[in-house]
Each structure stands twice: as structure tokens, then as C-alpha cells.
C-alpha positions as CSV (number, residue, x, y, z in Angstrom):
1,X,0.0,0.0,0.0
2,X,1.6,3.3,-1.0
3,X,2.0,6.3,1.3
4,X,-0.8,8.8,1.0
5,X,-1.2,12.4,2.2
6,X,-4.1,14.2,3.8
7,X,-4.9,15.7,0.4
8,X,-5.1,12.2,-1.1
9,X,-7.3,11.0,1.7
10,X,-9.7,14.0,1.0
11,X,-10.0,13.1,-2.7
12,X,-10.3,9.3,-2.2
13,X,-11.4,8.5,1.3
14,X,-11.2,4.8,0.9
15,X,-9.7,3.6,4.2
16,X,-10.9,3.9,7.8
17,X,-7.5,5.2,8.9
18,X,-7.8,8.2,6.6
19,X,-10.1,9.8,9.1
20,X,-9.3,7.6,12.1
21,X,-10.9,9.7,14.8
22,X,-14.2,9.9,13.0
23,X,-14.0,6.1,12.3
24,X,-13.4,5.4,16.0
25,X,-16.2,7.7,17.3
26,X,-18.7,6.4,14.7
27,X,-17.6,2.8,15.3
28,X,-16.0,1.0,18.2
29,X,-15.8,4.2,20.4
30,X,-19.4,5.4,19.6
31,X,-20.3,4.8,23.2
32,X,-17.8,7.6,24.1
33,X,-19.0,10.0,21.4
34,X,-20.5,13.4,22.1
35,X,-22.4,14.3,19.0
36,X,-24.1,17.2,17.3
37,X,-25.3,16.3,13.8
38,X,-22.2,14.9,12.0
39,X,-19.7,16.5,14.4
40,X,-18.2,14.2,17.0
41,X,-15.8,14.5,19.9
42,X,-14.5,12.6,22.9
43,X,-15.4,13.8,26.4
44,X,-12.8,16.4,27.5
45,X,-11.4,14.1,30.3
46,X,-10.7,11.3,27.9
47,X,-9.2,12.9,24.7
48,X,-9.0,16.4,23.1
49,X,-9.9,15.1,19.7
50,X,-12.9,16.1,17.5
51,X,-14.0,14.8,14.1
52,X,-15.9,15.8,11.0
53,X,-16.9,13.8,8.0
54,X,-14.4,13.6,5.1
55,X,-16.0,16.5,3.3
56,X,-17.7,18.7,5.9
57,X,-20.3,21.2,4.7
58,X,-21.3,24.5,6.3
59,X,-23.9,22.7,8.6
60,X,-21.2,20.3,9.9
61,X,-19.0,23.3,10.9
62,X,-21.9,24.9,12.6
63,X,-22.6,21.7,14.5
64,X,-18.9,21.5,15.5
65,X,-19.0,25.1,16.8
66,X,-22.1,24.3,18.8
67,X,-20.7,21.1,20.1
68,X,-17.4,22.8,21.2
69,X,-18.8,26.0,22.6
70,X,-17.8,29.6,21.9
71,X,-14.1,30.3,21.7
72,X,-13.1,26.8,22.5
73,X,-9.8,25.1,21.5
74,X,-10.6,22.3,19.0
75,X,-8.2,19.6,17.8
76,X,-9.3,18.2,14.5
77,X,-7.7,15.4,12.5
78,X,-8.4,13.6,9.3
79,X,-8.6,14.6,5.6
80,X,-7.4,18.2,4.9
81,X,-10.2,20.7,5.4
82,X,-10.4,24.5,5.1
83,X,-12.3,26.0,8.1
84,X,-14.9,28.6,7.3
85,X,-14.9,32.2,8.4
86,X,-15.1,32.6,12.2
87,X,-12.7,29.8,12.9
88,X,-9.1,30.7,13.9
89,X,-6.3,28.4,13.0
90,X,-3.8,28.2,15.8
91,X,-1.5,25.5,14.6
92,X,-1.0,22.7,12.1
93,X,0.9,19.8,13.6
94,X,2.4,17.5,11.0
95,X,2.0,13.8,11.9
96,X,3.0,10.5,10.3
97,X,0.8,7.4,10.6
98,X,2.5,4.1,10.8
99,X,0.9,0.6,10.5
100,X,2.1,-2.8,11.6
101,X,4.1,-4.4,8.7
102,X,5.6,-7.4,10.5
103,X,6.7,-6.1,13.9
104,X,7.9,-8.7,16.4
105,X,4.9,-8.3,18.7
106,X,5.1,-10.4,21.9
107,X,3.8,-10.4,25.5
108,X,6.2,-9.2,28.2
109,X,6.4,-11.1,31.5
110,X,7.3,-7.9,33.4
111,X,4.4,-5.8,32.0
112,X,1.4,-5.3,34.3
113,X,-2.1,-4.2,33.4
114,X,-2.6,-0.7,34.6
115,X,-6.0,0.1,36.2
116,X,-7.9,3.1,37.6
117,X,-5.9,3.0,40.8
118,X,-2.8,3.6,38.8
119,X,-4.1,6.7,37.0
120,X,-2.4,9.3,39.4
121,X,1.0,7.7,38.7
122,X,0.2,7.5,34.9
123,X,-0.7,11.2,34.8
124,X,2.5,12.1,36.7
125,X,4.6,10.0,34.3
126,X,2.8,11.6,31.3
127,X,3.5,15.1,32.7
128,X,7.2,14.3,33.0
129,X,7.6,12.7,29.6
130,X,5.0,14.3,27.4
131,X,4.0,11.3,25.2
132,X,0.9,13.2,23.9
133,X,-2.5,13.8,25.5
134,X,-3.1,11.6,28.5
135,X,-6.0,12.6,30.7
136,X,-7.8,11.5,33.8
137,X,-10.0,9.0,31.9
138,X,-7.8,8.2,28.9
139,X,-7.2,4.8,30.4
140,X,-10.9,3.9,29.6
141,X,-10.1,4.0,25.9
142,X,-8.2,0.7,25.9
143,X,-5.6,-1.5,27.6
144,X,-2.6,0.1,29.2
145,X,0.5,-1.8,30.3
146,X,3.3,-0.6,32.6
147,X,6.7,-1.6,34.1
148,X,7.6,-0.9,37.7
149,X,10.9,-0.6,39.4
150,X,11.0,-0.7,43.2
151,X,7.2,-0.3,43.1
152,X,7.3,2.9,41.0
153,X,5.8,3.2,37.5
154,X,8.7,4.0,35.1
155,X,7.3,3.1,31.7
156,X,3.9,2.6,30.1
157,X,2.1,2.1,26.7
158,X,-1.5,1.6,25.8
159,X,-4.4,1.7,23.3
160,X,-6.2,4.9,22.2
161,X,-8.2,5.0,19.0
162,X,-10.2,1.9,18.1
163,X,-11.1,1.8,14.4
164,X,-12.9,-1.2,12.8
165,X,-10.1,-3.7,12.4
166,X,-7.4,-1.5,13.8
167,X,-6.2,-0.2,17.2
168,X,-3.9,2.7,17.8
169,X,-0.9,2.3,20.2
170,X,-0.3,5.5,22.2
171,X,1.0,6.9,25.4
172,X,4.4,5.2,25.0
173,X,6.8,6.8,27.5
174,X,9.6,6.0,29.9
175,X,10.9,8.0,32.8
176,X,14.1,9.8,32.1
177,X,16.1,7.8,34.6
178,X,15.2,4.5,32.9
179,X,15.6,5.4,29.2
180,X,17.9,3.5,27.0
181,X,16.9,0.1,28.4
182,X,14.2,-0.7,25.9
183,X,11.3,-0.6,28.3
184,X,9.1,1.5,26.1
185,X,9.8,-0.8,23.1
186,X,9.0,-3.9,25.1
187,X,5.7,-2.4,26.2
188,X,4.8,-1.2,22.7
189,X,5.4,-4.8,21.4
190,X,3.3,-6.2,24.3
191,X,0.4,-3.9,23.6
192,X,0.7,-4.8,19.9
193,X,0.5,-8.5,20.8
194,X,-2.8,-7.9,22.6
195,X,-4.2,-6.1,19.6
196,X,-3.2,-8.9,17.3
197,X,-4.8,-11.5,19.6
198,X,-8.2,-9.7,19.0
199,X,-7.6,-10.1,15.2
200,X,-6.9,-6.4,14.8
201,X,-3.9,-4.6,13.4
202,X,-1.8,-2.1,15.4
203,X,-1.1,1.5,14.1
204,X,0.3,4.6,15.6
205,X,0.9,8.3,15.0
206,X,4.1,10.2,15.6
207,X,5.2,13.8,15.1
208,X,7.0,14.3,11.8
209,X,9.7,16.1,13.7
210,X,10.4,13.2,16.1
211,X,13.2,11.7,14.0
212,X,14.4,9.3,16.6
213,X,10.9,7.8,17.1
214,X,10.4,7.5,13.4
215,X,13.6,5.6,13.1
216,X,12.7,3.3,16.0
217,X,9.2,2.5,14.6
218,X,10.7,1.8,11.1
219,X,13.3,-0.5,12.7
220,X,10.6,-2.4,14.5
221,X,8.7,-3.1,11.4
222,X,6.1,-0.4,11.2
223,X,5.4,1.0,7.7
224,X,4.6,4.6,6.9
225,X,1.1,4.8,5.6
226,X,-0.1,8.4,5.8
227,X,1.2,11.9,6.1
228,X,-1.4,13.8,8.0
229,X,-1.7,16.6,10.6
230,X,-3.7,17.8,13.6
231,X,-5.4,21.1,13.0
232,X,-5.7,23.2,16.2
233,X,-8.5,25.7,16.0
234,X,-10.4,28.2,18.0
235,X,-14.2,28.0,17.5
236,X,-16.2,31.1,16.6
237,X,-17.0,33.4,19.5
238,X,-20.8,33.0,19.3
239,X,-22.0,29.6,17.9
240,X,-25.6,28.8,17.6
241,X,-27.1,27.4,20.8
242,X,-27.5,23.7,20.8
243,X,-28.2,20.7,23.0
244,X,-25.4,18.2,23.1
245,X,-25.8,14.5,23.8
246,X,-25.1,13.7,27.4
247,X,-21.5,12.7,28.2
248,X,-20.9,9.0,28.4
């Protein structure tokens, strides 16, 4: 499968990973979705991501504004879109999407399943290492594994987006004092093994600028599939009033 770009995905939206957040929130993660028309988002304590259809129209943007609230920060991913007047673009964050192309996924005997009681430690580790958004209820999005040293959580990795047939690996991080020992890689491969056991395929996203991570993922057997981006926006100051589905 050739590498595609956001523009390609907009012209030929033929794969669920082209608009992975929308695929998740309209599919396996529909029970999390807050919805207004065709606009979708995760609850704010689980994930900052929102989603629109591949080719949003004016009504979809109006629904997203109402769903988000006036002057709200919105993180939108998927096929390239041009926001209408009233939306302010704050940043375009280039990302690379990688898919499993023969990685050596395997369980890890030292990895432990992390649970709700571990969330304070997970949040602290994420603050120290900045692996990407990890919030108070992100753990509910999938399985998270960790490695402890002397009872202290020093590395973790887990599942974020669930797309039909695919699961995203995310939150891969290691405390600074324990880096260089392969703990994050071991956890990544263990999470991937769990995904494969369900008959699904692992995928992940990485900042285009994170050259070291890109090299690592390629060396493990991930293949670049899509060049994409997160679009960070501020919603219009005065969206139309709306009722939003109750938070899950």
C-alpha cells in the first residue's frame, strides 16, 4: 500500500484510517462520542480530539461550533479541510501514521495491566515525559500496560483509538532515569501482541519532527502509511445554541 497524504485522503477517502478519529467515534468508540449532527468529539477528560466527515459542509462546521462551545480550543484530525470564516487556525501539527508491517509483537512477562488506581502515577509519568495527550479517563479507551521498578511506575504504553479492524498504540513513554533500556519498546510490542490477539492490526501516530521515534518504529517493522496533521483551531465566539448528547 503506497504512502498517502491528507490531500489524497480527501480526494479518495477509501480507508478507515484516513479519518481515524471519525472512524473510531462512529464505530467501536461510539459509546464515548458526544455528537451534534455529523460533528463528533471525545469527552474532554478522555481525549481532546474532535472529528468531522471527510467532506464537511457548512452545517457540519456549525454543528462542531455548537458542540465545542464559543471560543473553544478544538483539535481536528483527518482529511485536509479548510475551516470557514469565524474559525481561527492556531497550529497545524504534522504527523506520520504508521501501520504494523511485520513487527515482532510479543507479550512481556514484566508488563502489568494498569488500572484506575494507577491513574495518578500514569498522569504524573505523562506530565514528566509528554507522550501526547493523556488525561484522567484516557485509560478507559483501551488496555494500558506498565513496568515498575521498586514499586514505581517507570514506563507505560497503551491503546487509544479503536477503528474497525485497527487499534492505535499511544502513550508510549519512559521516565528519564530509565531510558535507553528498551522498556518502552517492550511495552509497545506487548500492547501490539494484545491487539493482534483480537484479530486487529496495530497502528500509531508520531510527530513528523520526532526523527528518533520515526527511526525506531521503522526499525521495529512499522510502515509509513499516511502523512497527516492535527489542525488546532479556536471555534467562533458565538456559535448557535445547541443541545449536546449527554456525556458517556
